N, C-alpha and C positions, 0 to 999 in steps of 0.2 A: 517546599522544604529546603532551606539553605544546605549546601553540601557539607558545611562544617558540623551540622547536627546529625549527619547520616551515620547509621550503625549497620554494618553488614550483618546478616543473620548467620548464626553458627550452624554448620551442617549437622544434621541428626545422624549422619553416617560416619563411621570410623573405619577406614579413611573416607574423605569426601568422595562422592561419585565424580568421575572424569567425563569430560565432554569434548567433542570435536565439532566445530561449527563450520559448515561449508557455505561460503558466500559472505562477503563483508559489506553487503548493501545495508539498507535500513533494517530489514528483517533480521539479517545476521548479526548486526550490532545490537539490536534489541534482545535477541536470544542470548548473546554473550553477557549483556548487562543483567538480564533477569537471572540467569544461571549463577553468575557471580554473586548477586545480591542474596540468593538463597543458600549460599555456602558451598555450591559445587565448584569444582575445579575446571575451568575452561583451558584445555591444554594449548589450543591455538584456534584462530579464525583464519580460514584459508580463502584466498581469492586468486583467480587466474590472471587478472590484470596486474601490471607492474606499478601503475600509478593511477589514481583516480583523477578525472577531470571534473570540471563543473558541468556535469551532464544534465539533460532534461530541462524542465521548466517548472511549472507550478505544482505544488504539493500541499495538502492540508493535513494538519495534526489536530485532532480533537481533545477535549478534556479527558475523555476516556483513556487516551494514551498518556497525556501529560501528567495526569495524577499518578499513574504507575511509575513513570520515569522519575518523578519527584521522590516517590517512596524509595526508589533504588539509589537515591543520592545524587541524581542529575539536576543540574541547575537549569531548570526549564525556562528561566527568564531569558536565557541565551536564545531559545527558540522564539519566544514572544517578542524580543527586541527586533529580530530580523524578519518577522512575519508581517503581513499586511496589517496596517494600523486602522483601516477603515472600520467604523462601527457597524455599517449596514451594507447590504448588497441589493441591487435592483434587477428585477427580471423584466425585460423589455420586449416589445413586439419587433419582429425581424425587419419589417418594411419601413418603419418610421421612428423607432426607438421609444414609442409610447410606453410609459411605466405601467406594467400590469400588476406588480407586487413589489413591495420593499419589506425586507426583514433583516434581523440581526445577522451579521456575517457568521457568528457562532452557531446559527442554526444549520449551516451547511458543513463547513470543514474546520471550524475552529480557527487556527492560525494558518494562513496561506503564505507560503514562502517558496523560494527556489529550492528544488530538490537537492542541488549540489551543495547549497549552503547548509541545509539541514543535515545532510550527510556528513559534512565536515564536523558539525557539532557532535553527532552520534559517534563518529570515529574518535573525536577528542575524549569523549567520556570513556570509551573502551580503553583507550591508551592510558588515561588517568589511573585506571585500576590495575595497570600492569599486565593487562591481558595481551598475549602475543598475537599480532596480526601479520600473517605471512603472505606477502604479495608475490605475484608471479608463480603461484602454486596451483597449477591446474589439476583438478580432480578428473580422472578418466575412468574410474571404476569403484565399485563398492563390494565388500564381501559381508554378507549378512550372517553373523554368528554371535556366539555369547560374548565375544569381544569383537564388535563390528570393526571392519577395516576400511580405511579410505586409501585408494591407490592414486598416487600422483603420476603425472606424465613423466616425471624424472625416473620413475620406477620405485620411489620410496613409498613405503607403506606405514600408515599411522593407525593406531587403534585406541579405543576408549570404551567406557561403559555405555556411552550413547553417542550416536552421530545425529546432528541436527542439520538437515539439508535445507538451507535457505538460498537455493541456487536458482531461483526465479522461474519465470514462465516456461523456459525451456529446460526444466530441471532434468539432469541426468539420473537423479535418484527416483523420479516418479515412475518410469517404466519398471524399476525393480519392485517398487511398492505395489504397482497394479498387476504386474505379471505380463503386461502387454505394452506395446508402443502406444502412446497417447497422442495421436496427431490432432492438431487444432483444426477447426473448420471456420469458415468465414462467418462473421456475425452479420454481415450485410452492411457494416458501417466502417468508416475510417475517420481518422482525424488529421487535418492539416494543423501543424503546430509551429509557432514561431516565438522566439524570445530574443530581445535585443535591448541594447542601451539606447536611450533617446538622445538625440543630438540637439544642440542649441537651435539649429534651423527648424527642427520638428517642434520644439517648444515654443517657437515664435510664430508658427504657422497656424492661424485660426482654423484652417480647413482640416487639420489633423490632431490638434492638441487638446481637445476638450477633456479627454480622459487621461491626460498626462500631467495634470497640475498638482495632483496629490494621490495618495494611496486610495484606490477604489476598486471595486469588483462589480462587474455588470454582465448580464446574460441577455443575448438576443435570441428569441425562439421563433421558429417558423415550421411550416410543414416539412418533416423529414430532415430537419437540420437545426443546429443551434450553434451559437458562438459564445465562448467565454472570454472575457477580458480581465486582466489583472495587472494593476500597476503597483510597483514596489519602490521602496526607498524614496518616497515622496515625488515620484515621477522620473527617477533616474532609469528605471528598467520597466519594460513593457512586454506583456505576454498576451498572445491570443491563440485560441484553440477553436477550430471549426469541426464539429462532428457532423457527418453527412452520410447519406446512402452511398454504398460503394460495394461492388461485388468483385473487385480486382483480386488477382491471385498472387500479388507480391507477398513474399513471406513476412511474417511478423518481424518488424525491426524498428528500433528507436533511431536508426541512422539513415533510413531510406530518404534520399532528397525528394522534396515535393515539387510539383509543377505549378509555379506561380501564375502561369497563364490560366490554368484550370481553377486556381483559387480566385483569380479576378473574375472569371466567368461565374463562379459560384456565388459571388457577393454582389453581382450587378444590381440586384433588387434589395440590397441591404441598406438599412438606415444610413444616410450620407454622413452623419456625425461620427460613425466608426468606420465606414467603408473606405474612406480616404487613407487612413493609416494602414489598413490591410492591403489595399492595392499598391501602396508604395513600399511595402516590405520587400526587401531584396531576395530573401530565401526562406524556406521553411522545410520542415520534415513531413513526411507522409507515413503515418502509422496506421497500418491495417489492424483493426480490432478483431481478433480472432476469439472464438467462443470455445469453451470447454465445458463439457458436462460436469456437474458436481462429482467429485471423486468418491468411490465407495470405500476407500481406505486411505489413510495418511501415514501408515506405519508398515514397515517391511514384514512380510508374512512368516519369515523363518524364526528368528530370535526376537522379533518385535523391538529391535534396538536402533533402527534407523527411522527417524521421524521427519516428515516434511513440515515446513513452516512458511507462512507468508504466501507470496505469489506462486510458489511451487505446488500449493494445494488449495488456495482460496483467492485467486486473482480477482480483482474488482474492476468494474467499468470506471472511467473518469468521473461519471455523474454520481457515483457512490460517495466520492471524497473521503473514503474510509480505508483504502488499501493499506496504507502505512499504519494507521491506528489499529486496525484489526491484526496486523502482524505483531504489534507491541502486546496486544491482549493475548495472543496465542503464545508468545514467549513467556508471559506471566503465568499462564495456566500450565504449560509444560514444566517450567521450573518448580512451580508449587506442587504439582503431582509427584515430581521426583523427591520433593521434601517429605511427602506424606507416606511414602512406602517404608517397609520395615528395613530392608537392606538391598544391596545391589542385585540380589537374585530376583527382586520384584520389579526391575526396570520395565519389563513387559507389561506389568499391571499399570504402571504410571503412564506409559505411552498410549496404551489402549484407552485409559480413562481420558487422557488428554484429547484424543480425537473425538470421543463421544461428547465431552463437555463443550468442545468448540464448534462442532459442525453446525448445529442449529443456529447459533448466533451468527456465524459468518455467512450462512446461507441467507438469513434474513437481511443482513447488511448488503449482500450482493443483490438481492431482489429489490431492495430499496432504490439502488442505482438504476436497475432496469426499469422500474416503475417510473422514476423521474424522467428518464429519457423518453419513454413512451408518451407520458403526459405532455411534455414539452413539444414533441414532434406531431402530436395529434390535436391539441386543443384548438389550434387556429385553422385546421383543415376545413375547407368549404364553409367558412364562417364569414359573414358580412363584416367589413372593416368597422362598422359602427356598433357592433354588438359589444356589450359590456361583458368582460371575462371575470368570472369570480376569482379573486386572488388565491383562494384555497386551491383552485384547480392547477396552479402553476408553482405554488410555493414548495420549497425544499423542506422535506420532513425528516430531518436527521436528529432533531433535538432528543428524542427518546434514547438515542444511542449513547449519550454523553454521561449520564449519571450512573452508568454500569461499572461495577468493580469486578474485574475478571478474576482476581485472586480470591476475593470473598465468595464469589459465586462458586468457584471450584471447591473452596473449603466446605461450603454448605451442602453441596451435592455429592461430595466425595464418597461418603459411605455407601449411598445407594448405587452410584455408578460403579464403584469398586466391587461390590457384590455381584453386579451384573457381569462385569468383565471376568472376575474369577470363575463364574459359572461357565462362561463361554470358553475360557482357556482350558478348563477342566474337560469340557466336552470336545475340545479341539475344533470348534466352529465359531469364528468371530463373525458376528452379524455385520453386514455391510452398512455403511453410514447412510446410503440411499440406494 
């Protein structure tokens, strides 16, 4: 939908509900866009950093997210233009690069691009709508009441009808919602990640340039490890990610430097046509993938007006390729639920319906990523090199996720879920999500 045809919905509430969004990442931006589209007033989006850099590497956005963003008046062609333009992706054997399966790139992640580039686009959409984004505003506390309060490090306090905590994997709001500290545990896996601009020397070197000549996406799978390769901008930028067994105790961090000597050891038996570029990479990051049990609640227990969204409540593995897309879906459902209540006194009904409507879908999406990782890491274990692998055993099976309309699903299920929530609130006992 071109932006000039966009019509923002009128709020059913007089005055419109007010919202504070904590975190200006992709999930926070999606929350602001969805709330604004549905007629609510986003007072501000808060983030502790003073300036965003081009952080991270590859990120996928599927049609399940893009269709919602287009409905909200966002020019999604901006995403499509800077995403990977390859029509297909290939899943290969770790040792020699033999193609085990080829399928449309849309079957995995939709449009793959650089996280920082996509984030710039999302922030641009937020600012186009005149939504205030306050950088350098670190949230240090929450007060759960009929007018929930966000406490900033400066001592300033802000309040609204609802607070949406999109503050990531280390969410400060999550312990408030759960009532206990939620410490992560090691998943037993880690990722070495690298993203760099290719040089003329690389492009001319036949030993390393095979996957640098055009946009492409390839996966090399082997026992207990796999490598993802993504080329952007026709070969100008190159990304690789190696997921491998790891029981290290380094805290979760996007900025922990990786040991390139360890990387080179890890890829000694890798297909030579990709091994060269990995071994010549100057630096990488070491991301320990921590696991969190699915949360029993996404909403604060007191006034039910502080809601978690995105990685703060449903973080995904890289193999799911759905983390950002599911955050967009959650933003859509929360905004829709707030539109469907009678007045501001019913915000608690909206938030509790939101978590019930979303939990099953996000859990299925998370499990999809876990299933893919396990299939990739086990299909070649103790297998003769000459054995023919059934392509279906290694294919990415995300296609079913893309035709889903999160807003329509919320509308269709609203009545039944609302009655359940009202009964639970009346009884004073909210049933846990899991």
